[in-house]
Residue frames relative to the residue before (quaternion, step in Angstrom):
aa qw qx qy qz dx dy dz
M 1.0000 0.0000 0.0000 0.0000 0.00 0.00 0.00
G 0.2127 -0.7841 0.5705 0.1203 3.58 -0.69 0.98
F 0.0607 -0.8169 0.5716 0.0482 3.54 -1.18 0.20
L 0.9174 0.0684 -0.0815 0.3834 3.46 -1.04 1.05
F 0.8215 -0.0592 0.0081 0.5671 3.67 0.51 -0.89
S 0.2040 0.7978 -0.5653 0.0483 3.57 -1.20 0.41
K 0.0592 0.7326 -0.6770 0.0376 3.58 -1.31 0.68
A 0.5054 -0.7132 0.3976 0.2789 3.65 -1.15 0.22
R 0.3847 0.6784 -0.5449 0.3080 3.58 -0.02 1.31
P 0.5928 -0.5661 0.4009 0.4092 3.64 -1.11 0.44
L 0.0188 -0.8055 0.5918 -0.0217 3.56 -1.03 0.79
F 0.3020 -0.7156 0.5800 0.2455 3.56 -1.31 0.01
G 0.5026 -0.6587 0.4774 0.2926 3.56 -1.27 0.40
L 0.0520 -0.7937 0.6058 -0.0195 3.55 -0.91 1.00
D 0.0617 -0.7948 0.6037 -0.0127 3.55 -0.58 1.21
I 0.1052 -0.7901 0.6034 0.0252 3.58 -0.46 1.26
G 0.0288 -0.8244 0.5643 -0.0331 3.56 -0.22 1.29
S 0.6780 -0.4960 0.3465 0.4174 3.57 -1.29 0.10
S 0.7798 0.3285 -0.1863 0.4993 3.61 1.07 -0.58
A 0.8160 0.0393 0.0063 0.5767 3.61 1.19 -0.43
I 0.3214 -0.6815 0.6145 0.2336 3.52 -1.36 0.39
K 0.0913 -0.7958 0.5979 0.0309 3.58 -0.89 0.94
V 0.0684 -0.7876 0.6109 0.0435 3.59 -1.00 0.83
V 0.0101 -0.7715 0.6361 -0.0048 3.56 -1.12 0.80
Q 0.0336 -0.7627 0.6456 0.0193 3.56 -0.98 0.92
L 0.0925 -0.8056 0.5852 0.0028 3.56 -0.75 1.12
R 0.2000 -0.7255 0.6348 0.1748 3.52 -1.30 0.36
E 0.3587 -0.7298 0.5362 0.2261 3.55 -0.86 0.95
T 0.0769 -0.7892 0.6091 0.0172 3.58 -0.90 0.96
K 0.6948 -0.4426 0.3381 0.4550 3.60 -1.27 0.02
R 0.7047 0.4569 -0.2640 0.4742 3.58 1.11 -0.68
G 0.7422 -0.3102 0.2358 0.5453 3.61 1.19 -0.34
Y 0.7061 -0.4133 0.3300 0.4708 3.56 -0.67 -1.12
F 0.2055 -0.7551 0.6159 0.0914 3.53 -1.20 0.74
L 0.3848 -0.7358 0.5116 0.2209 3.59 -0.84 0.99
E 0.1615 -0.8009 0.5731 0.0637 3.55 -0.65 1.16
K 0.8036 -0.0053 0.0451 0.5935 3.59 0.91 -0.93
F 0.1244 0.7615 -0.6331 0.0627 3.54 -1.15 0.71
G 0.1854 0.7897 -0.5687 0.1364 3.56 -0.81 0.98
V 0.1856 -0.7591 0.6175 0.0898 3.54 -1.26 0.59
K 0.0641 -0.7771 0.6257 0.0242 3.58 -0.98 0.88
L 0.3295 -0.7551 0.5335 0.1915 3.59 -0.60 1.14
L 0.2445 -0.7564 0.5917 0.1343 3.56 -1.12 0.75
A 0.5242 -0.5935 0.4972 0.3548 3.58 -1.15 0.62
P 0.6109 -0.6258 0.3360 0.3497 3.62 -0.94 0.85
E 0.6861 0.4954 -0.3015 0.4393 3.61 1.11 -0.55
M 0.5370 0.6624 -0.4024 0.3331 3.65 1.21 -0.19
I 0.7635 0.0180 -0.0130 0.6455 3.58 1.06 -0.81
V 0.0663 -0.8176 0.5719 -0.0072 3.58 -0.52 1.17
D 0.8374 -0.0959 0.0123 0.5380 3.58 -0.65 1.19
G 0.7462 -0.4251 0.2196 0.4629 3.57 0.91 0.93
T 0.6376 0.5007 -0.3398 0.4767 3.61 1.25 -0.06
V 0.3958 -0.7270 0.5127 0.2281 3.57 -0.75 1.08
M 0.1619 -0.8147 0.5544 0.0516 3.57 -0.59 1.20
D 0.7914 0.1353 -0.0573 0.5934 3.58 1.15 -0.60
A 0.1937 -0.8395 0.4997 0.0893 3.55 0.34 1.33
G 0.6254 0.5717 -0.3426 0.4058 3.61 0.96 -0.84
R 0.7066 0.4505 -0.2645 0.4773 3.57 0.87 -0.98
V 0.6176 0.5321 -0.3517 0.4601 3.61 1.06 -0.66
V 0.6444 0.5134 -0.3156 0.4707 3.59 0.96 -0.89
E 0.6365 0.5308 -0.3189 0.4597 3.58 1.01 -0.88
A 0.6601 0.5053 -0.3028 0.4661 3.58 0.94 -0.94
L 0.6422 0.5256 -0.3152 0.4604 3.58 1.02 -0.84
K 0.6523 0.5089 -0.3110 0.4678 3.59 0.94 -0.89
E 0.6378 0.5270 -0.3227 0.4596 3.58 1.01 -0.83
L 0.6602 0.5127 -0.3053 0.4561 3.58 0.95 -0.90
L 0.6483 0.5130 -0.3157 0.4656 3.59 0.96 -0.87
A 0.6550 0.5045 -0.3063 0.4718 3.59 1.03 -0.81
E 0.6470 0.5289 -0.3142 0.4504 3.59 0.96 -0.92
Q 0.7497 0.3888 -0.2063 0.4942 3.58 0.95 -0.89
K 0.3573 -0.7662 0.4643 0.2641 3.58 1.35 0.00
I 0.2509 0.7700 -0.5369 0.2362 3.56 0.93 0.97
K 0.2013 -0.8135 0.5412 0.0687 3.55 -0.62 1.19
L 0.5505 0.6176 -0.4003 0.3940 3.59 1.18 -0.52
K 0.2732 -0.7681 0.5576 0.1565 3.57 -1.08 0.70
D 0.6517 0.5051 -0.3129 0.4714 3.58 1.22 -0.43
V 0.0545 -0.8406 0.5349 -0.0658 3.51 -0.79 1.06
A 0.2585 -0.7045 0.6320 0.1937 3.54 -1.30 0.49
I 0.0420 -0.7875 0.6148 0.0005 3.58 -0.86 0.98
S 0.1730 -0.7869 0.5782 0.1282 3.58 -1.25 0.15
I 0.2234 -0.7557 0.6044 0.1174 3.53 -1.32 0.40
S 0.0043 -0.7820 0.6227 0.0265 3.58 -1.28 0.30
G 0.5585 0.6299 -0.4322 0.3232 3.56 -1.29 -0.11
H 0.8005 -0.3460 0.2133 0.4404 3.55 -1.34 -0.24
S 0.6237 0.5529 -0.3469 0.4301 3.60 1.20 -0.36
V 0.6946 0.4091 -0.2578 0.5327 3.58 1.30 -0.08
I 0.0927 -0.7743 0.6250 0.0347 3.56 -0.94 0.96
V 0.0296 -0.7703 0.6370 0.0034 3.58 -0.89 0.98
K 0.0832 0.8013 -0.5857 0.0889 3.59 -0.71 1.08
K 0.2896 -0.7101 0.6094 0.2010 3.53 -1.16 0.69
I 0.0093 0.8178 -0.5736 0.0459 3.60 -0.62 1.09
N 0.3369 -0.7132 0.5736 0.2209 3.55 -1.26 0.45
L 0.0364 -0.8005 0.5976 -0.0269 3.56 -0.88 1.02
P 0.5982 -0.5273 0.4312 0.4221 3.59 -1.19 0.36
M 0.6284 -0.5471 0.3903 0.3917 3.58 -1.17 0.59
M 0.1733 0.7537 -0.6217 0.1238 3.55 -1.03 0.88
T 0.5698 -0.5758 0.4454 0.3814 3.57 -1.23 0.25
E 0.6674 -0.4851 0.3675 0.4293 3.59 -1.27 0.26
E 0.6284 0.5432 -0.3275 0.4504 3.56 1.08 -0.81
E 0.6631 0.4971 -0.2994 0.4728 3.57 0.97 -0.91
L 0.6278 0.5386 -0.3296 0.4552 3.56 1.04 -0.82
E 0.6414 0.5388 -0.3192 0.4432 3.56 0.95 -0.91
E 0.6806 0.4927 -0.2828 0.4627 3.57 1.03 -0.84
S 0.7870 0.3685 -0.1789 0.4613 3.58 0.95 -0.87
I 0.4824 0.7182 -0.4297 0.2585 3.60 1.21 -0.37
K 0.6011 0.5710 -0.3707 0.4186 3.61 1.03 -0.72
W 0.6985 0.4515 -0.2779 0.4806 3.59 0.93 -0.89
E 0.6279 0.5255 -0.3363 0.4654 3.58 1.03 -0.73
A 0.6707 0.5398 -0.2930 0.4159 3.56 1.00 -0.92
E 0.5488 0.6762 -0.3882 0.3014 3.56 1.07 -0.75
Q 0.7001 0.4751 -0.2832 0.4516 3.60 0.95 -0.81
Y 0.7133 0.4501 -0.2548 0.4730 3.62 1.22 -0.35
I 0.6902 0.4895 -0.2620 0.4641 3.59 1.23 -0.43
P 0.3235 -0.7850 0.4940 0.1874 3.63 -0.64 1.08
F 0.6166 0.5028 -0.3574 0.4891 3.62 1.26 0.31
D 0.6183 -0.4752 0.4453 0.4400 3.56 -1.31 0.17
I 0.5028 -0.6977 0.4245 0.2831 3.57 -0.73 1.10
N 0.6425 0.5247 -0.3218 0.4564 3.60 1.19 -0.50
D 0.6509 0.5194 -0.3097 0.4590 3.58 1.29 -0.26
V 0.7191 0.4253 -0.2422 0.4934 3.61 1.25 -0.04
N 0.3263 -0.6538 0.6318 0.2587 3.50 -1.39 0.34
I 0.1800 -0.8100 0.5554 0.0541 3.57 -0.90 0.96
D 0.0046 0.7556 -0.6550 -0.0082 3.53 -1.14 0.74
S 0.0904 -0.7935 0.5995 0.0532 3.57 -1.19 0.47
H 0.1099 -0.7783 0.6170 0.0372 3.52 -1.24 0.55
I 0.3504 -0.7330 0.5420 0.2149 3.61 -0.75 1.03
L 0.2610 -0.7961 0.5324 0.1214 3.57 -0.66 1.17
G 0.7654 -0.2511 0.2036 0.5565 3.58 1.02 -0.75
T 0.3645 -0.7182 0.5485 0.2248 3.55 -1.31 0.08
G 0.0773 0.7932 -0.6004 0.0657 3.56 -1.21 0.45
E 0.5722 -0.5735 0.4562 0.3682 3.53 -1.29 -0.43
G 0.3972 -0.7255 0.5136 0.2281 3.55 -0.89 0.94
Q 0.7115 -0.4444 0.3216 0.4391 3.60 -1.32 0.08
D 0.6805 0.4708 -0.2862 0.4831 3.57 1.18 -0.55
G 0.5806 -0.6109 0.3636 0.3970 3.58 1.29 0.15
Q 0.5632 0.6003 -0.3874 0.4152 3.58 1.29 -0.11
P 0.5356 -0.6197 0.4500 0.3557 3.61 -1.07 0.64
Q 0.0297 0.7913 -0.6098 0.0341 3.55 -1.04 0.81
M 0.2805 -0.7531 0.5642 0.1893 3.54 -1.26 0.21
S 0.3951 -0.6851 0.5658 0.2333 3.49 -1.25 0.68
V 0.0630 -0.8189 0.5698 -0.0278 3.56 -0.71 1.13
L 0.2825 -0.7212 0.6054 0.1832 3.55 -1.02 0.85
L 0.1427 -0.7996 0.5827 0.0271 3.54 -0.64 1.19
V 0.0298 -0.7912 0.6107 -0.0129 3.57 -0.82 1.00
A 0.0078 0.7852 -0.6185 0.0286 3.56 -0.88 0.99
A 0.0412 -0.7932 0.6075 0.0058 3.56 -0.95 0.87
K 0.5015 -0.6594 0.4650 0.3121 3.56 -0.94 0.91
K 0.5289 -0.6688 0.4298 0.2970 3.55 -0.89 1.00
D 0.6459 0.5295 -0.3483 0.4256 3.61 0.96 -0.75
K 0.6304 0.5151 -0.3307 0.4774 3.62 1.09 -0.70
L 0.6408 0.5190 -0.3143 0.4703 3.57 0.97 -0.88
N 0.6735 0.5032 -0.2941 0.4546 3.57 0.87 -0.97
E 0.6083 0.5717 -0.3441 0.4298 3.57 1.04 -0.84
Y 0.7473 0.4060 -0.2194 0.4781 3.58 0.85 -1.00
T 0.6619 0.4928 -0.3315 0.4574 3.62 0.94 -0.75
S 0.6573 0.4942 -0.3342 0.4604 3.62 1.02 -0.66
L 0.5653 0.5771 -0.3739 0.4556 3.61 1.14 -0.60
V 0.6852 0.4959 -0.2598 0.4659 3.52 0.89 -1.12
A 0.6547 0.5114 -0.3085 0.4633 3.57 0.97 -0.87
E 0.6363 0.5370 -0.3268 0.4473 3.61 1.02 -0.79
A 0.6675 0.4723 -0.2905 0.4970 3.57 1.21 -0.54
G 0.5899 -0.6175 0.3477 0.3871 3.59 1.30 0.19
L 0.5681 0.5939 -0.3725 0.4310 3.58 1.27 0.35
T 0.3155 -0.7278 0.5763 0.1966 3.55 -1.30 0.40
P 0.2565 -0.7825 0.5442 0.1604 3.63 -0.50 1.13
L 0.1213 -0.8295 0.5439 0.0371 3.58 -0.20 1.28
V 0.7718 0.1708 -0.1098 0.6026 3.58 1.19 -0.50
V 0.0455 -0.7401 0.6687 0.0557 3.54 -1.07 0.81
D 0.0687 -0.8101 0.5821 -0.0122 3.56 -0.66 1.14
V 0.4587 -0.6324 0.5392 0.3144 3.55 -1.35 -0.15
D 0.5975 -0.6188 0.3651 0.3560 3.61 -0.82 1.00
A 0.6538 0.5383 -0.3272 0.4191 3.60 0.86 -0.93
F 0.6899 0.4637 -0.2841 0.4779 3.60 1.04 -0.72
T 0.6059 0.5586 -0.3672 0.4313 3.59 1.09 -0.60
I 0.6614 0.4862 -0.3279 0.4676 3.62 0.99 -0.72
E 0.5702 0.5600 -0.3709 0.4729 3.58 1.23 -0.48
N 0.6450 0.5125 -0.3076 0.4761 3.60 0.99 -0.87
M 0.6425 0.5317 -0.3106 0.4561 3.57 0.96 -0.94
Y 0.6698 0.5038 -0.2955 0.4585 3.56 0.91 -0.97
G 0.6499 0.5681 -0.3063 0.4014 3.57 0.97 -0.93
I 0.7365 0.4034 -0.2522 0.4808 3.62 0.97 -0.73
N 0.7307 0.4595 -0.2344 0.4472 3.59 1.19 -0.41
Y 0.7901 0.2550 -0.1138 0.5458 3.58 1.20 -0.43
D 0.5012 -0.6110 0.5112 0.3378 3.56 -1.24 0.50
V 0.2064 -0.7749 0.5874 0.1090 3.56 -0.80 1.02
Q 0.2585 -0.7929 0.5372 0.1260 3.58 -0.53 1.19
E 0.5600 -0.5914 0.4589 0.3549 3.55 -1.18 0.62
N 0.8401 0.1503 -0.1621 0.4954 3.57 -1.06 0.90
E 0.4491 0.6836 -0.4628 0.3419 3.61 1.24 0.15
V 0.1854 -0.7540 0.6182 0.1223 3.56 -1.10 0.76
V 0.0252 -0.8124 0.5798 -0.0565 3.55 -0.52 1.25
V 0.2220 -0.7568 0.6015 0.1271 3.56 -0.92 0.95
L 0.1328 -0.7846 0.6038 0.0475 3.57 -0.55 1.21
V 0.0315 -0.8046 0.5923 -0.0300 3.57 -0.73 1.09
N 0.0833 -0.7836 0.6155 0.0148 3.56 -0.70 1.14
I 0.0874 -0.8179 0.5685 0.0157 3.59 -0.42 1.22
G 0.1083 -0.8085 0.5782 0.0175 3.54 -0.30 1.31
A 0.7519 -0.3752 0.2721 0.4689 3.55 -1.25 -0.30
S 0.8355 0.1558 -0.0568 0.5240 3.60 0.88 -0.91
V 0.7763 0.2430 -0.1397 0.5647 3.61 1.22 -0.33
M 0.1968 -0.7390 0.6317 0.1270 3.55 -1.16 0.74
N 0.1691 -0.7829 0.5930 0.0823 3.59 -0.76 1.08
I 0.0904 -0.7756 0.6232 0.0442 3.58 -0.93 0.93
N 0.0205 0.7744 -0.6305 0.0473 3.56 -0.89 1.01
I 0.1326 -0.7989 0.5840 0.0567 3.59 -0.52 1.17
L 0.1834 -0.7939 0.5763 0.0633 3.55 -0.67 1.19
K 0.0325 -0.7599 0.6492 0.0030 3.52 -0.97 0.94
N 0.8098 -0.0201 -0.0473 0.5845 3.59 -0.61 1.13
S 0.6468 -0.5714 0.2763 0.4228 3.57 1.06 0.96
T 0.6168 0.4900 -0.3633 0.4975 3.61 1.23 0.45
S 0.5380 -0.6294 0.4537 0.3295 3.56 -1.03 0.79
A 0.1125 -0.8161 0.5661 0.0287 3.58 -0.65 1.16
F 0.7963 0.0277 0.0178 0.6040 3.59 1.22 -0.45
T 0.0361 0.7859 -0.6172 0.0074 3.60 -0.93 0.82
R 0.0414 0.7853 -0.6163 0.0412 3.53 -1.16 0.63
D 0.1837 -0.7465 0.6284 0.1187 3.57 -1.08 0.76
I 0.0872 -0.8012 0.5920 0.0039 3.57 -0.85 1.03
S 0.4102 -0.7352 0.4888 0.2287 3.58 -0.89 0.95
I 0.5125 0.5556 -0.4971 0.4261 3.54 0.34 1.32
G 0.1949 0.7885 -0.5644 0.1475 3.58 -1.02 0.71
G 0.8349 -0.2365 0.1606 0.4703 3.53 -1.26 -0.45
N 0.6017 0.5743 -0.3646 0.4187 3.59 1.10 -0.61
R 0.5803 0.5852 -0.3788 0.4211 3.60 1.14 -0.61
Y 0.6229 0.5258 -0.3395 0.4693 3.60 1.04 -0.74
T 0.6809 0.5013 -0.2953 0.4449 3.58 0.80 -1.04
E 0.6902 0.4913 -0.2848 0.4485 3.58 0.83 -1.03
T 0.6696 0.4971 -0.3034 0.4610 3.59 0.99 -0.83
I 0.6275 0.5139 -0.3301 0.4830 3.59 1.03 -0.79
Q 0.6347 0.5464 -0.3176 0.4447 3.59 0.95 -0.93
K 0.7160 0.4608 -0.2462 0.4629 3.57 0.85 -1.05
E 0.7399 0.4458 -0.2441 0.4407 3.58 0.75 -1.10
L 0.7773 0.3223 -0.1741 0.5115 3.61 1.01 -0.75
N 0.4109 -0.7541 0.4353 0.2702 3.56 1.36 0.21
L 0.3764 0.7127 -0.4929 0.3276 3.57 0.83 1.07
S 0.5577 -0.5418 0.4803 0.4059 3.57 -1.29 0.22
Y 0.6677 -0.4876 0.3573 0.4345 3.60 -1.24 0.34
Q 0.6596 0.5220 -0.3087 0.4440 3.60 0.91 -0.94
D 0.6792 0.4823 -0.2918 0.4700 3.59 0.93 -0.92
A 0.6322 0.5254 -0.3287 0.4650 3.58 1.08 -0.74
E 0.6277 0.5300 -0.3200 0.4718 3.57 1.04 -0.83
Q 0.6485 0.5149 -0.2972 0.4754 3.56 1.01 -0.89
A 0.6576 0.5195 -0.3032 0.4535 3.59 0.94 -0.94
K 0.6224 0.5493 -0.3292 0.4500 3.57 1.09 -0.75
R 0.7664 0.4244 -0.1947 0.4411 3.57 0.92 -0.96
V 0.7667 0.3879 -0.1803 0.4788 3.59 1.06 -0.75
E 0.4530 -0.6489 0.5351 0.2957 3.58 -1.06 0.77
N 0.8661 -0.0074 -0.0212 0.4994 3.61 -0.98 0.89
P 0.0269 0.8231 -0.5658 0.0395 3.64 0.59 1.08
E 0.5888 -0.6114 0.4130 0.3302 3.53 -1.13 0.78
G 0.8446 0.2181 -0.1547 0.4638 3.55 -1.08 0.78
V 0.6428 0.4769 -0.3322 0.4990 3.60 1.24 0.29
N 0.4711 -0.6722 0.4957 0.2837 3.56 -0.90 0.97
P 0.3967 -0.7667 0.4428 0.2423 3.64 -0.42 1.16
E 0.6484 0.5158 -0.3313 0.4513 3.60 1.02 -0.75
A 0.6551 0.5093 -0.3104 0.4637 3.58 0.96 -0.88
L 0.6458 0.5170 -0.3146 0.4655 3.59 1.01 -0.86
A 0.6512 0.5199 -0.3139 0.4550 3.58 0.92 -0.94
A 0.6483 0.5256 -0.3194 0.4487 3.60 1.00 -0.83
V 0.6506 0.5077 -0.3151 0.4687 3.61 0.99 -0.85
I 0.6656 0.4966 -0.3080 0.4643 3.60 0.87 -0.95
H 0.6392 0.5238 -0.3280 0.4577 3.59 1.00 -0.81
A 0.6436 0.5297 -0.3272 0.4451 3.59 0.98 -0.84
V 0.6799 0.4575 -0.2972 0.4900 3.63 0.94 -0.84
N 0.5841 0.5609 -0.3679 0.4570 3.61 1.07 -0.69
A 0.6586 0.5150 -0.3031 0.4573 3.57 0.97 -0.93
E 0.6298 0.5314 -0.3215 0.4664 3.58 1.09 -0.77
V 0.6596 0.4965 -0.2950 0.4811 3.59 0.94 -0.95
A 0.6623 0.5096 -0.2996 0.4603 3.58 0.91 -0.96
G 0.6239 0.5515 -0.3273 0.4467 3.58 1.08 -0.77
E 0.6520 0.5066 -0.3079 0.4728 3.59 0.99 -0.84
I 0.6462 0.5039 -0.3198 0.4756 3.60 0.98 -0.84
T 0.6497 0.5243 -0.3110 0.4541 3.59 0.95 -0.91
R 0.6570 0.5136 -0.3150 0.4532 3.59 0.92 -0.92
S 0.6452 0.5197 -0.3220 0.4583 3.59 0.98 -0.83
I 0.6546 0.5044 -0.3094 0.4705 3.57 0.99 -0.86
E 0.6503 0.5120 -0.3211 0.4603 3.60 0.95 -0.87
Y 0.6425 0.5085 -0.3281 0.4701 3.60 1.00 -0.79
F 0.6210 0.5406 -0.3367 0.4570 3.59 0.97 -0.85
K 0.6565 0.5262 -0.3166 0.4381 3.59 0.94 -0.88
T 0.6421 0.5164 -0.3391 0.4539 3.61 1.08 -0.60
T 0.7167 0.4284 -0.2508 0.4898 3.60 1.19 -0.47
S 0.7401 0.3646 -0.1848 0.5340 3.58 1.30 -0.09
I 0.4697 -0.6567 0.4995 0.3139 3.58 -1.15 0.56
Q 0.5363 0.6280 -0.3962 0.4013 3.56 1.32 -0.20
E 0.2291 -0.8017 0.5400 0.1150 3.58 -0.72 1.06
N 0.7701 0.4066 -0.1997 0.4492 3.57 0.90 -0.91
I 0.2406 -0.7042 0.6483 0.1612 3.51 -1.16 0.76
D 0.3373 -0.7712 0.5014 0.2002 3.59 -0.62 1.07
K 0.7907 -0.1969 0.1046 0.5701 3.59 0.96 -0.74
V 0.3006 -0.7002 0.6193 0.1892 3.50 -1.37 0.43
V 0.0927 -0.7993 0.5935 0.0171 3.58 -0.78 1.06
L 0.1850 -0.8131 0.5486 0.0601 3.57 -0.66 1.17
C 0.0867 0.7567 -0.6475 0.0262 3.55 -1.15 0.68
G 0.5226 0.5917 -0.4854 0.3756 3.56 -1.31 0.09
G 0.6639 -0.5494 0.3382 0.3782 3.57 -1.14 0.64
A 0.7254 0.4440 -0.2553 0.4598 3.61 0.93 -0.86
A 0.4542 0.6809 -0.4576 0.3474 3.62 1.25 -0.02
K 0.6573 0.5211 -0.3056 0.4506 3.58 1.23 -0.47
A 0.3089 0.7608 -0.5178 0.2401 3.61 1.24 0.19
R 0.5395 -0.6664 0.4097 0.3113 3.56 -0.82 1.04
G 0.8383 0.1992 -0.1664 0.4794 3.56 -0.82 1.04
L 0.5007 0.6829 -0.4287 0.3148 3.62 1.21 -0.22
V 0.6578 0.5064 -0.3211 0.4558 3.61 0.88 -0.91
S 0.6902 0.4747 -0.3015 0.4553 3.61 0.87 -0.89
L 0.6188 0.5362 -0.3465 0.4577 3.61 1.06 -0.71
L 0.6708 0.4728 -0.2912 0.4917 3.58 0.93 -0.89
G 0.5981 0.5730 -0.3474 0.4396 3.58 1.11 -0.70
E 0.6333 0.5195 -0.3234 0.4738 3.58 1.06 -0.79
R 0.6929 0.4856 -0.2800 0.4536 3.59 0.98 -0.84
F 0.8042 0.2734 -0.1187 0.5142 3.58 0.98 -0.85
G 0.6184 -0.6187 0.3389 0.3464 3.56 1.10 0.65
G 0.7287 -0.4920 0.2507 0.4051 3.57 1.00 0.76
A 0.6091 0.5766 -0.3633 0.4056 3.60 1.19 -0.30
V 0.4425 0.6596 -0.4713 0.3834 3.57 0.80 1.10
E 0.0736 0.8088 -0.5795 0.0687 3.58 -0.83 0.93
L 0.4764 -0.6165 0.5406 0.3173 3.53 -1.34 0.40
A 0.4097 -0.7090 0.5131 0.2573 3.59 -0.85 0.92
N 0.1687 -0.7224 0.6523 0.1556 3.52 -1.28 0.47
P 0.2854 -0.8037 0.4968 0.1607 3.62 -0.18 1.24
F 0.6923 0.4263 -0.2738 0.5139 3.61 1.29 -0.23
N 0.2425 0.8362 -0.4717 0.1393 3.57 1.33 0.21
R 0.8113 0.1523 -0.0617 0.5611 3.60 0.91 -0.91
I 0.4948 0.6223 -0.4498 0.4069 3.56 1.17 0.53
E 0.4222 -0.7140 0.5016 0.2457 3.55 -0.80 1.01
I 0.0670 -0.8002 0.5960 -0.0093 3.56 -0.86 1.04
D 0.3203 -0.7339 0.5693 0.1863 3.56 -0.87 0.99
P 0.3654 -0.7673 0.4778 0.2224 3.63 -0.46 1.16
K 0.5771 0.5651 -0.3890 0.4430 3.61 1.24 -0.24
S 0.7108 0.4543 -0.2519 0.4742 3.59 1.14 -0.62
F 0.8031 0.1746 -0.0622 0.5662 3.57 1.10 -0.70
S 0.4291 -0.6347 0.5689 0.2989 3.54 -1.21 0.58
I 0.4125 -0.7318 0.4854 0.2422 3.58 -0.53 1.19
E 0.6200 0.5484 -0.3386 0.4475 3.59 1.08 -0.73
Q 0.6628 0.4978 -0.3011 0.4715 3.59 0.96 -0.89
I 0.6292 0.5315 -0.3268 0.4634 3.57 1.02 -0.85
R 0.6581 0.5138 -0.3082 0.4560 3.56 0.93 -0.94
D 0.6689 0.5154 -0.2936 0.4480 3.56 0.97 -0.90
A 0.7521 0.3951 -0.2019 0.4873 3.59 0.98 -0.91
A 0.4150 0.7734 -0.4287 0.2141 3.59 1.27 -0.35
P 0.6689 0.5059 -0.3534 0.4145 3.68 0.70 -0.88
Q 0.6347 0.5484 -0.3160 0.4434 3.59 1.13 -0.72
A 0.6830 0.5522 -0.2704 0.3943 3.57 1.16 -0.65
A 0.3906 0.7769 -0.4502 0.2027 3.60 1.26 -0.18
V 0.6998 0.4660 -0.2778 0.4646 3.59 0.79 -1.01
S 0.6917 0.4842 -0.2950 0.4474 3.60 0.85 -0.95
V 0.6115 0.5119 -0.3539 0.4886 3.64 1.11 -0.58
G 0.6498 0.5214 -0.3121 0.4567 3.59 0.95 -0.88
L 0.6625 0.4830 -0.2947 0.4909 3.57 1.14 -0.66
A 0.6586 0.5474 -0.3165 0.4079 3.58 0.98 -0.87
I 0.6792 0.4709 -0.3136 0.4676 3.63 1.11 -0.47
R 0.4618 0.6842 -0.4500 0.3407 3.58 1.27 -0.03
K 0.1387 -0.7371 0.6521 0.1105 3.51 -1.20 0.67
M 0.5557 -0.6139 0.4326 0.3566 3.53 -1.03 0.68
G 0.7964 0.3020 -0.2229 0.4741 3.54 -0.98 0.87
D 0.5790 0.5565 -0.4189 0.4238 3.64 1.17 -0.14
R 0.3597 -0.7384 0.5333 0.2023 3.56 -1.26 0.27
């Protein structure tokens, strides 16, 4: 799924999250994709808060450092956004050509977008055609709207770092792209893709390998840190450490396990509610599997808790599953450890300008 800008030149994927910046550069080969560059740069918690850039200067500096460390020479980049500033809706419209849709989408979108239509950039994608309840032909259209101020915030950051944002996508669609190149997609299979970032969780439910439902929820890895900090009376740094490390020093293991379990239950509840809502809008009853990615997907006990709820069909995604990696260039252990975080940047790195 493409969004907003595009032209045809090689680019790399850049995921600017609330807790880290991730970059991925791939080369397409006859066998698939080859990993050329991959790097992660952690950000201090006050630099980007809940997806809002609070300290653009330091973020740009961190981005420049990461590009230098990874020796990335390309200047063209694909980035993505998510959260409350992005609206994704599936709507049904009377049959029309792509040209007609382009002309009328702004007016059609007005009734579905909770923002002033002049404050957003709009894109649309025809998913398919069929017959409406009145027997008239109609088409299913995916409508995407993003607030201009959010877009400007991220594109200007990238430009300040000396890069050109040729593609702007939506996180939920990037994980769909990542899944498509790394896994076999079965006909009629319903897959729930969940990307749990630091401040936002993206859910994209694929039916017949097409996005049937998307939702962004304001919960993520920061909820674990903040809850540990509050409940166990730790500093932010110590809480962050406790979240990431098994049996951290000076922390009661039972109390920590109870806090992590409580947040896992909260995250699982949001995923369950989204799936239940999807079921009310679809004749499809069964979920074939749930695939988790994002840095917070590795929260201790989350996969097993979701497995209990969804009958075991829950797995952690590997965004490098079918990407060729030279062990002389990368530590396979480090790649494996950082893989869940790379889902969005891999999904962006496979983008080509002008595709949809």
